[in-house]
C-alpha positions in Angstrom: -4.8 21.1 -14.6 -8.0 18.5 -14.8 -11.2 20.1 -13.2 -12.4 17.6 -9.5 -13.6 17.1 -6.2 -11.2 16.5 -3.4 -12.5 14.8 -0.6 -10.5 12.2 2.5 -12.5 10.2 5.2 -9.4 8.7 6.5 -8.2 10.3 10.1 -4.2 9.3 10.6 -2.9 9.1 13.4 0.6 8.8 13.1 3.9 8.9 15.0 5.4 7.2 17.9 3.2 5.1 20.7 0.2 6.0 18.1 -2.0 2.8 19.2 -1.3 3.5 22.5 -2.3 6.8 22.8 -5.8 7.1 20.7 -6.8 3.6 19.7 -9.1 3.5 22.8 -11.0 6.2 22.2 -11.4 5.1 18.6 -12.4 1.6 19.7 -14.9 3.4 22.0 -17.0 4.3 19.2 -17.5 0.7 17.7 -20.2 -2.8 18.0 -19.0 -5.3 21.1 -17.4 -8.1 18.7 -13.9 -7.4 16.8 -12.6 -9.1 14.2 -8.7 -9.3 14.8 -6.6 -9.9 11.4 -3.0 -10.4 10.5 -0.9 -12.1 8.6 1.5 -15.0 9.3 2.0 -13.8 12.8 5.6 -11.6 12.6 3.6 -9.7 15.0 3.0 -12.2 17.7 7.2 -11.7 17.8 7.8 -8.2 17.4 5.0 -7.4 20.9 2.2 -5.4 18.8 -0.1 -8.4 18.8 0.3 -8.4 22.6 -0.1 -5.0 23.2 -3.5 -4.5 20.5 -4.8 -7.8 22.5 -4.3 -5.7 25.5 -6.2 -2.6 24.4 -9.0 -4.4 23.2 -9.1 -6.5 26.3 -9.4 -3.2 28.4 -12.1 -1.7 25.5 -13.9 -4.8 26.2 -14.2 -6.1 22.9 -15.7 -9.4 22.1 -12.3 -10.8 19.9 -12.2 -13.0 16.9 -8.7 -13.9 15.4 -8.7 -13.9 11.2 -4.8 -14.7 10.9 -2.7 -16.3 7.6 -3.2 -13.5 5.6 -1.2 -14.4 2.5 1.5 -11.7 0.9 -1.0 -11.2 -2.8 -4.2 -12.0 -1.0 -6.0 -14.9 -2.4 -10.3 -14.2 -3.1 -10.6 -17.5 -1.3 -9.2 -15.8 1.8 -11.7 -13.0 1.3 -14.6 -15.2 1.7 -13.6 -16.8 4.6 -13.0 -13.9 6.4 -16.2 -12.7 5.0 -17.8 -15.8 6.5 -16.1 -15.7 9.7 -17.5 -11.7 10.1 -20.9 -13.1 9.2 -20.6 -16.3 11.7 -19.6 -13.7 14.4 -21.2 -11.0 14.0 -18.8 -9.1 13.6 -19.0 -4.7 14.4 -15.4 -3.6 13.6 -12.3 -4.6 12.0 -8.5 -4.2 13.3 -6.2 -5.4 10.6 -3.0 -4.9 11.2 0.0 -6.1 8.8 1.0 -4.2 5.2 -1.2 -4.0 2.2 -2.2 -7.4 2.4 -3.6 -7.6 4.9 -5.5 -4.1 5.2 -6.4 -4.7 0.9 -8.0 -8.0 2.3 -10.0 -6.5 5.3 -10.7 -4.3 2.9 -13.3 -7.2 0.9 -14.0 -8.6 3.8 -16.0 -6.0 4.8 -17.7 -5.5 1.9 -18.2 -9.0 1.3 -19.5 -9.7 4.5 -22.8 -6.8 3.4 -23.1 -8.8 0.6 -25.4 -11.3 -1.0 -23.8 -12.0 -3.7 -20.2 -12.4 -4.8 -18.6 -9.6 -5.4 -16.4 -10.6 -7.9 -19.5 -11.0 -10.1 -20.9 -7.4 -8.2 -17.7 -5.8 -9.3 -16.6 -7.5 -13.0 -19.9 -8.1 -14.6 -22.9 -6.2 -13.2 -20.8 -3.1 -13.5 -21.3 -2.4 -9.7 -20.6 -1.0 -6.3 -21.1 -2.3 -2.5 -22.5 0.4 -0.8 -22.5 -1.7 3.0 -19.7 -2.3 5.0 -18.1 -3.3 8.2 -16.4 -0.2 9.8 -12.8 -0.7 9.6 -9.5 0.7 11.6 -6.0 -0.1 9.8 -2.6 -0.7 12.2 0.3 -0.3 9.5 3.2 -2.6 10.4 5.0 -2.2 6.8 4.6 0.1 4.7 4.8 1.2 0.7 2.1 0.0 -0.6 -0.4 2.8 1.0 -3.3 0.7 1.2 -4.3 2.2 4.4 -4.8 5.8 2.8 -7.7 4.9 -0.4 -10.9 1.7 -0.6 -8.7 -0.1 -3.8 -7.4 -3.5 -3.3 -5.6 -6.1 -5.4 -6.6 -9.3 -5.1 -5.8 -12.4 -6.6 -8.4 -14.5 -8.4 -6.5 -17.6 -8.6 -9.7 -20.1 -10.7 -9.6 -17.5 -12.9 -5.5 -16.8 -12.6 -6.0 -12.7 -12.4 -4.6 -10.5 -10.0 -7.0 -7.1 -10.1 -8.7 -4.9 -8.6 -11.7 -4.5 -6.2 -13.1 -1.6 -4.5 -14.4 -2.1 -1.1 -14.5 0.4 2.1 -12.2 2.7 3.6 -10.8 3.0 6.7 -12.2 5.0 9.6 -8.8 5.8 10.7 -5.4 4.5 10.3 -2.6 4.4 12.6 1.2 4.6 11.6 3.6 4.1 13.2 6.9 4.4 12.0 8.3 2.4 14.9 6.2 -0.2 14.4 8.3 -0.9 11.1 11.4 -2.0 12.8 11.1 -5.3 12.6 11.1 -4.9 8.7 12.9 -7.1 6.9 15.7 -4.5 4.8 14.8 -6.2 1.4 11.0 -6.0 2.3 11.3 -2.1 3.2 13.1 -1.4 0.3 10.5 -3.2 -1.6 8.5 -0.8 -0.2 9.4 2.0 -0.5 9.8 1.5 -4.4 5.8 1.0 -4.7 5.7 4.7 -3.4 8.1 5.4 -5.7 6.0 3.6 -7.9 3.2 5.2 -7.3 4.0 8.3 -7.4 6.4 8.0 -10.5 3.0 6.8 -12.2 0.9 8.8 -10.9 3.5 11.4 -12.0 3.4 10.6 -16.1 -0.1 11.2 -16.1 -2.3 13.8 -17.9 -2.0 17.1 -18.3 1.9 17.1 -19.1 2.4 20.6 -18.8 3.3 20.9 -15.0 1.0 21.8 -12.2 1.1 22.4 -8.6 0.7 18.0 -7.9 3.5 17.5 -10.0 5.6 19.8 -7.8 4.7 18.0 -4.3 5.1 15.2 -6.6 8.7 16.0 -7.6 8.9 16.5 -3.4 8.0 13.3 -2.2 9.8 11.3 -4.8 12.9 12.8 -3.4 12.6 12.1 0.2 11.3 8.4 -0.6 15.1 8.5 -2.6 16.7 9.6 0.1 15.6 8.2 2.6 15.9 4.7 1.1 19.7 6.1 1.3 19.1 7.1 4.5 17.5 4.1 5.8 20.3 1.4 3.8 22.7 3.5 5.8 21.5 3.1 9.3 18.7 0.2 9.4 17.9 1.8 12.7 17.2 5.1 11.4 14.2 5.8 12.9 13.3 9.6 11.4 13.8 8.0 8.0 10.8 5.4 8.6 9.1 7.7 9.8 9.7 10.0 6.5 9.3 6.9 5.0 6.1 5.5 6.0 4.5 9.2 5.8 5.6 9.8 1.9 3.8 6.0 1.4 0.5 8.0 2.6 1.3 10.9 0.7 1.6 9.5 -2.9 -2.2 7.4 -1.9 -4.1 9.4 -0.4 -4.9 11.5 -3.3 -2.8 14.9 -3.6 -0.9 13.7 -5.4 -3.2 13.3 -8.1 -5.7 16.0 -8.4 -6.1 17.3 -10.9 -4.4 14.2 -12.5 -5.5 11.1 -15.3 -2.6 9.2 -13.8 -1.1 6.8 -15.4 -0.7 3.0 -13.3 0.5 1.1 -16.6 3.3 -1.1 -14.9 1.2 -1.6 -11.9 -1.2 -3.3 -14.3 1.7 -4.8 -15.7 2.7 -6.3 -12.2 0.0 -7.0 -11.2 -1.0 -10.3 -14.5 3.1 -10.8 -13.6 2.0 -11.4 -9.6 -1.1 -13.8 -10.2 1.2 -15.8 -12.1 4.3 -15.6 -10.1 3.0 -15.2 -6.9 6.1 -12.0 -7.2 7.2 -9.4 -4.6 5.2 -6.5 -5.9 7.4 -3.9 -5.6 10.4 -6.5 -7.3 8.5 -6.5 -10.2 7.9 -3.2 -10.1 11.4 -2.4 -10.6 11.6 -5.3 -13.3 9.1 -3.7 -15.6 9.4 0.2 -15.3 12.6 0.4 -16.9 11.4 -2.2 -20.1 8.2 0.8 -19.9 10.1 3.5 -19.7 11.6 2.7 -22.8 8.4 2.4 -25.0 6.6 5.2 -22.8 10.0 7.5 -23.8 8.7 9.4 -27.6 5.5 10.1 -25.9 6.6 11.3 -23.0 10.7 12.9 -22.8 9.2 15.9 -21.1 8.3 14.2 -18.8 11.1 12.6 -18.4 13.5 16.0 -19.1 11.9 17.3 -15.6 12.0 14.1 -13.8 15.3 13.7 -14.7 16.4 17.4 -12.9 14.1 17.9 -10.8 14.0 14.1 -9.2 17.9 12.6 -10.1 19.3 15.9 -10.1 20.4 16.0 -13.1 21.8 19.0 -14.9 20.1 20.3 -18.6 23.3 19.0 -20.2 22.7 15.5 -18.8 26.1 15.7 -15.8 24.9 13.2 -12.8 25.3 15.8 -10.1 27.4 14.4 -6.9 24.8 14.3 -4.6 22.9 11.7 -7.0 23.3 8.4 -8.2 21.6 6.8 -10.9 18.0 4.9 -11.1 19.2 2.3 -12.0 21.2 2.1 -8.8 17.9 1.5 -6.8 16.4 0.0 -9.0 19.5 -3.4 -8.6 19.5 -2.6 -4.8 15.9 -3.8 -5.3 16.7 -6.8 -7.2 19.4 -7.8 -5.2 18.3 -11.0 -3.4 18.9 -14.5 -5.0 14.6 -14.2 -6.2 11.7 -12.4 -7.7 9.6 -14.9 -8.5 8.1 -17.7 -7.1 6.0 -19.6 -9.7 2.8 -20.1 -7.8 3.8 -24.6 -7.5 6.7 -23.2 -4.7 3.7 -21.2 -3.1 
């Protein structure tokens, strides 16, 4: 195992009614001007918007809405949010949604405190921001684990690049599995595969010998696979959703990466695919993983063999245990939609 330093700043409130029980106390610690950030408006249809705005009102906050954050958030949207935050003198950002909303707000939080363009700061000056607007996240779509780290994936349409930017950590994250029950099933499975991909790409990193991080990783992968199957069998299985939303967090809170140099080749490839096609992230990963793994196999045969036995249930003779199914079954589920990618002109 490699040397490491581990520190983790995000407080997690997990479980049903987590917002009702905990959000008011967190809001009492922040300034009066709050930006409420969200995506296309689904939270107004499922009751989450009404609940959260009620809590904000009771807390005496002045709310500025930053809506319309798209899947695969673009850099122009980041700049729009940062300008709004400056104009309204925002003290705190409450990001409500999935990875796209949560990622976008990390960079809004940083850009709003900068005079310099953050893309140029990070990619030309090779520096990172040090001041941020404090933030909290309410997760309504799981998979990315974005609430667990300070990295964001943003599409710069002018440069035709979908790349990582580094912003702020969230002060807290609210993970209520009930908030995810209205997600379309295609999005549920796609998000769950993103979590599985995070785990697999960490697992394939170095060192190659088995360590504690890898053994925790194997359990995480088994958990995701088992609960994807449970969710497909019963989309209203709240216990399966609970497991999946926490597995997404575990895959990205650093625990699986302790003592390892991770391998995120597939994510880097998919990001650029997304820059040109705006494709669904989980589906893009499902297309690329099998192809990439064929190339990786000669150099990582030990890890693939261990994954086959410890995660997918193959015995050493290569026979599939009755309790497991082939990896390709999961890929095919994710790719079962009519369209995986859209051309930029179809946005």
